[in-house]
C-alpha positions in Angstrom: 23.4 14.4 -4.0 26.1 16.0 -1.9 26.1 19.2 -4.0 22.3 19.3 -3.8 22.4 19.1 -0.1 25.0 21.9 0.1 23.0 24.0 -2.2 19.9 23.6 0.0 22.0 24.4 3.1 23.2 27.6 1.3 19.7 28.7 0.6 18.6 28.0 4.1 21.5 30.0 5.5 21.0 32.8 3.1 24.4 32.4 1.4 24.9 34.1 -1.9 26.8 31.3 -3.5 28.5 27.9 -3.3 32.1 27.5 -4.4 34.6 24.6 -4.7 37.8 23.8 -6.5 38.5 21.4 -9.4 41.8 20.6 -11.0 42.0 22.1 -14.5 42.8 18.7 -16.1 39.7 17.0 -14.6 37.6 17.4 -17.7 34.9 14.9 -16.7 34.2 16.8 -13.5 34.3 20.1 -15.2 31.7 18.9 -17.7 29.6 17.6 -14.9 29.8 20.9 -13.0 29.0 23.0 -16.1 25.9 20.9 -16.7 24.7 21.9 -13.2 25.1 25.6 -14.2 28.5 26.1 -12.4 30.7 28.8 -13.9 34.5 28.6 -13.8 36.1 31.6 -12.1 39.1 31.7 -14.4 40.4 35.1 -13.1 41.0 33.6 -9.6 44.2 31.8 -8.6 44.4 29.6 -5.5 47.5 30.1 -3.3 48.8 27.8 -0.6 51.2 28.2 2.2 52.6 24.9 3.7 55.5 23.4 5.4 58.4 25.7 6.4 56.7 28.7 4.8 53.6 28.1 7.0 55.8 27.9 10.1 57.6 31.1 9.1 54.4 32.9 8.5 53.0 31.8 11.8 56.1 33.1 13.6 55.6 36.6 12.2 52.4 36.8 14.4 54.6 36.6 17.5 57.0 39.3 16.4 
């Protein structure tokens, strides 16, 4: 239901796509998403900056 709502919102706002993340070991969810027509974007890698690294990155803005 939630994904249906988001898809409708995307169409209304003229968005070209709907994207989300799923852990690669979560096979039940992956199967569910594929049945909806979702395609895995295997060539993409998610990066995260957190903790001290986030603080250091933010400090570079003030330099």
